[in-house]
C-alpha positions in Angstrom: 140.4 117.0 119.8 139.2 113.5 119.0 142.0 112.0 121.0 141.6 114.4 123.9 137.9 113.3 124.2 138.7 109.6 124.0 137.6 107.3 126.8 140.3 105.3 128.4 140.7 102.2 126.2 143.4 99.6 126.6 144.7 97.0 124.2 146.0 94.1 126.4 148.1 91.4 124.7 148.5 88.6 127.1 147.8 84.9 127.7 144.4 83.5 128.3 143.4 80.4 130.4 140.0 78.8 130.4 140.2 78.0 134.1 142.3 80.2 136.3 143.5 83.8 136.8 146.7 84.7 134.8 147.4 87.0 131.9 144.3 88.7 130.5 142.2 86.8 133.0 144.1 88.6 135.7 144.2 92.0 134.0 141.0 92.6 132.2 138.5 92.4 135.0 140.3 94.9 137.3 140.8 97.3 134.5 137.1 97.2 133.7 136.2 97.7 137.4 138.4 100.8 137.4 136.5 102.3 134.4 138.6 101.2 131.4 137.4 99.7 128.2 139.6 96.8 127.4 140.2 95.0 124.1 142.0 91.7 124.7 144.2 89.8 122.3 145.0 86.4 123.7 148.6 85.3 122.9 147.7 81.8 124.0 144.5 80.0 124.9 145.3 77.2 127.4 143.1 75.0 129.5 144.9 76.2 132.6 148.2 77.8 133.6 151.4 76.0 133.2 152.0 75.5 136.9 149.5 72.6 136.8 150.8 69.1 136.0 149.5 69.4 132.5 147.7 71.7 130.1 146.3 71.8 126.5 145.6 74.6 124.1 146.9 76.8 121.2 149.3 79.6 120.7 148.6 82.7 118.5 151.3 83.1 115.9 153.0 86.4 115.1 151.2 86.4 111.8 147.9 85.8 113.7 148.6 88.8 116.0 149.3 91.1 113.0 146.2 89.8 111.2 144.0 90.9 114.2 145.7 94.3 114.4 145.1 94.8 110.6 141.4 93.7 111.1 141.0 96.4 113.8 142.7 98.9 111.5 140.4 98.3 108.6 137.4 99.1 110.7 139.0 102.1 112.4 139.3 100.4 115.7 142.9 101.2 116.6 142.4 104.3 118.8 143.9 103.4 122.1 145.0 105.4 125.1 147.0 102.5 126.6 148.6 99.3 125.6 149.5 96.5 128.1 151.7 93.5 127.5 152.9 90.6 129.7 154.4 87.2 128.9 155.5 86.6 125.4 157.2 83.3 124.5 158.7 83.7 121.1 161.0 86.2 119.2 158.6 86.6 116.2 155.6 87.4 118.5 157.6 89.9 120.6 158.8 91.7 117.5 155.2 91.9 116.3 154.2 93.3 119.7 156.8 96.1 119.1 155.5 96.6 115.6 152.0 96.9 117.0 153.1 99.6 119.6 154.7 101.6 116.8 151.5 101.3 114.6 149.2 102.4 117.4 151.4 105.3 118.3 151.0 106.6 114.8 147.2 106.9 115.6 147.8 108.3 119.1 151.3 109.6 119.8 150.4 110.0 123.5 149.4 106.4 123.9 150.9 105.0 127.1 152.6 101.6 126.7 152.9 99.6 129.9 155.3 96.7 129.4 155.9 93.9 131.9 159.1 92.5 130.5 158.6 88.9 131.5 161.9 87.1 131.2 162.3 85.0 134.4 162.7 85.1 138.1 165.2 84.1 140.8 168.0 83.8 138.4 166.3 81.6 135.9 165.0 82.5 132.4 161.4 81.6 131.5 161.8 82.5 127.9 164.3 81.9 125.0 167.6 83.8 125.7 167.2 85.8 122.5 164.2 87.6 123.9 166.4 89.4 126.4 168.1 91.4 123.6 164.8 92.0 121.8 163.4 93.5 125.0 166.5 95.6 125.5 166.8 96.9 121.9 163.3 96.9 120.4 160.6 96.8 123.1 161.7 98.7 126.2 162.7 101.7 124.0 159.0 102.1 123.1 157.6 101.8 126.6 156.3 104.5 128.8 156.2 102.3 131.9 158.0 99.0 132.8 157.4 96.7 135.7 160.3 94.3 135.8 161.0 92.1 138.8 164.4 92.0 140.5 165.9 89.5 138.1 164.5 91.2 135.0 165.7 94.6 136.1 169.2 93.2 136.4 169.0 91.7 132.9 167.8 94.9 131.3 170.2 97.3 133.1 173.3 95.2 133.5 173.2 96.1 137.3 172.9 93.2 139.7 170.0 94.2 142.0 170.3 92.9 145.6 169.8 96.0 147.7 167.9 99.3 147.7 171.1 101.1 146.5 171.5 98.6 143.7 168.0 99.2 142.7 168.6 103.0 142.6 171.7 102.5 140.4 169.6 100.2 138.1 166.8 102.8 137.8 169.4 105.5 136.9 170.9 103.3 134.2 167.5 102.4 132.7 166.3 106.1 132.6 169.6 106.9 130.9 169.3 104.1 128.3 165.6 104.6 127.6 164.6 108.3 127.4 160.9 107.5 126.7 160.5 105.8 130.1 158.4 107.9 132.4 158.0 105.4 135.2 159.9 102.3 136.2 158.7 100.0 139.0 160.8 97.1 140.1 158.0 95.0 141.5 159.9 92.8 143.9 163.3 93.2 145.5 163.6 90.5 148.2 165.7 91.0 151.3 165.9 88.6 154.2 162.6 89.4 155.8 160.8 92.0 153.6 159.8 92.8 150.1 160.8 96.1 148.5 158.9 97.7 145.7 161.3 100.3 144.2 160.6 102.7 141.4 161.3 106.1 139.9 159.6 108.6 137.6 160.4 111.7 135.6 159.5 114.7 137.7 156.7 116.6 136.0 157.0 120.2 135.1 154.3 122.6 136.3 152.1 119.6 137.3 151.5 118.8 133.7 153.6 117.1 131.0 156.9 115.6 131.9 159.8 118.0 131.8 161.3 118.3 128.4 164.4 116.3 127.8 167.2 115.3 126.6 168.5 113.4 129.5 170.9 116.0 130.8 169.5 117.9 133.8 166.3 115.8 134.0 165.0 115.3 137.5 163.8 111.9 138.7 162.0 110.9 141.9 162.6 107.6 143.6 160.1 105.8 145.8 160.3 102.7 148.0 157.6 100.6 149.6 158.5 98.0 152.2 156.1 95.1 152.5 156.0 91.9 154.5 156.8 88.7 152.7 153.6 86.7 152.1 153.5 82.9 151.7 153.5 81.8 148.0 153.8 81.1 145.3 150.8 82.5 143.4 150.4 82.9 139.7 149.0 86.0 138.0 150.2 88.5 140.6 152.5 90.3 138.2 149.8 90.5 135.6 147.4 91.9 138.2 150.0 94.5 139.4 150.8 95.8 136.0 147.1 96.3 135.1 146.4 98.0 138.4 149.5 100.2 138.0 148.3 101.3 134.5 144.9 102.2 135.9 146.1 104.1 138.9 148.8 106.0 137.0 146.0 107.3 134.9 143.9 108.2 137.9 146.4 109.7 140.4 148.6 112.7 140.2 151.8 111.1 141.6 153.3 107.8 140.4 154.2 106.7 143.9 150.5 107.1 144.9 149.5 104.8 142.0 152.0 102.2 143.2 150.6 102.5 146.8 147.1 101.8 145.5 148.2 99.0 143.2 150.2 97.3 145.9 147.3 97.7 148.4 144.9 95.9 146.0 147.3 93.1 145.2 148.0 92.6 148.9 144.3 92.4 149.7 143.7 89.9 146.8 146.7 87.7 148.0 145.5 87.7 151.7 142.0 86.6 150.6 143.6 84.0 148.3 145.8 82.7 151.0 142.9 82.3 153.4 141.2 80.0 150.8 144.3 78.1 149.8 145.0 77.0 153.4 141.9 75.0 153.4 142.8 73.0 150.3 145.7 71.3 148.5 144.2 71.6 145.0 146.0 74.0 142.5 142.6 75.5 141.7 142.3 76.9 145.2 145.5 78.9 144.9 144.0 80.9 142.0 143.7 84.6 142.8 140.3 85.6 144.3 139.7 88.5 142.0 135.9 88.4 141.9 135.7 88.1 145.7 138.1 91.1 145.9 136.0 93.5 143.8 135.6 96.1 146.5 139.4 96.0 147.3 140.2 96.6 143.7 137.9 99.5 143.3 138.7 101.1 146.7 142.0 99.8 147.9 143.0 100.6 151.5 146.6 101.8 151.5 148.5 100.2 154.4 152.0 100.7 153.2 153.2 104.2 152.3 156.0 105.0 149.9 159.1 106.9 151.0 160.2 109.3 148.3 163.4 111.1 147.5 165.4 112.4 144.5 166.9 109.5 142.5 170.6 109.4 143.4 173.2 110.1 140.8 176.1 107.7 140.4 179.5 108.0 138.7 179.5 106.2 135.4 
């Protein structure tokens, strides 16, 4: 009863910058606007994001993370409905993230863990290679929702993703490998002139809890959004998308509707950011215009609708 009556409370473990909009600076404000209480643990505290010519700051150790979790535990502050994680730079810290998920799920077995498995992009790793296997073997198995990009989805599934059909095959492999995954969203599949957001979810039984599994006979729905390519690059967009997806999955009945709303808000933020960036060459002026986009975050105007269909089956 206590858990059923809980307000929506998120533990977000991500980076923090003094100036700029990435990590928790990109995720916390939108979640709060959408009605979530957010407790933030900052995996790093940097002066600014690492796309600038230089930065200063400190990293939180794995021991430091666990010390914070234990401090929350001692004061009975570890009741969460959701957990959200993004970029993690070391194996020890990532393993402690997994340990934290397991610990929090003991308090609330229904806790939704949204994991953005940040590994790299465009064929290049951002993190030590050993993190790939830790994500595959220790972190993704605990997740309810994952939001990999095209490169990360390929790494996690072993399926090279270049087309919509590749993405469908990738989604099928990931659902097969990770039975706890309810929703997968590949946040960016780039084709020649458009951007695809491709995802899938377990089809719910009787409009309530997901259909009981094992994997045999489970139904999955696939959804695809086609978007125009926008000028970039921008930092913090993945962090923003994962946070918005967490919120709208909690607020909407169908996962594809949550993706439509999350995409709509991100697109609105990017268009406003682009308008400001064109007037300046300073890195600072390419930071996401979150505060200025408050209304778009709270009430996104959906311009791009998802096409839905059963997730195809493929021969093994």
